[in-house]
N, C-alpha and C positions, 0 to 999 in steps of 0.2 A: 049709465054704463053698468052692465051686468058682469059680476065677477063670480069665480068659482074656485072653491078650496082645492089646492093640490099640494104635494110635498116637493120640496127642493132637497134633493140629496147631493151633499158636496162631499167629494172625496179627495184629499191631498195626499199625493203618494210619488213614488219613484217613477220618473220618466220612462225608465227601462221596461217598465211593464204596461205601457200605455196600450199597444197593439192588443195584447191579450185582454187587458179590461174592457176595451171597446167591444170586442167579440163576446165577452161575458154579459156586459150590459145589454147588448141586442138579444142575446139568447134569454136573458131575464126579463125581458119585455120593455125595455127603453125604447121609446118611438125616436128618440134623439138625444143629443148631448152637447154640451160646450166644453172645450179644452183651452185652458189657458196655461202658460208658463207661470211657476210659482217660486219664491224665495222666501226664506224667512229662518227663525231660529225656534227650537222647541226643545224637548228632552234629549233629542238625538244629537244636538248641537246645531251650528249654523249650516244651512244649505243654500250657497249663493248661485247655483245654477252656471258658474263659469266654466265647468267642467262636466262633459256628458254624464258620468257616473253620479255626480252630485245633484244633477237636474231634478226638479220636483215639477209636477203638473197638478193642476186643480180640473177635476172633472165635476160637471153640474149636470144633474138630471132632473127635469121636472115630470112627475108621474102621479099616478094614483097611490093610495096607501099600500095596496098589496104589492105593487111593484116596488116600492120603497123598501117594504120589508123583506122581499126576495133579494133585492140588492144588497141590503146590509148584512143579512144572514149569510148569503153565500160569499161575499167579499171577507167578512170577517173570518169565516171557516176556512177559506183558501189562501189568503194571503196575508193577513195582519199578523202571523207570527213569523213570517220570514221577509216582510218588506216594511219600510217605514210608511204607515199609513194613518191617516187621521179621517174618520167619517162623522158626519153630523147631518141631522135632518131638521128642516125648518118647514113651518106651515106658511103657504104663500097663497095669494089670490091671483088668479090669471083670467085674462080675456081668452076668448077661443078655446075653452077647455078640451074640446075634441082633439086638438093637436097633442095633448099630453095624456 
């Protein structure tokens, strides 16, 4: 089995900006993404997603280093001051690297 290293960018943020973020991700070079509902508690308190404005999403993007850097830089500059947002990047090994 041959594996290739890629980056996994994970963004946990407010569901209210989902559509805007999806457009941004595509413009920044993401070839695809996965979105799931997210619940939890952090420095901003508990977000239980039972009410629309309290809903969070988790966006995940598998990509190369340059795209990961572009995504993190752009989202930090454009959204992190005004929206609840946590981002982290992990090293992952993938099969079929041309998809990412």
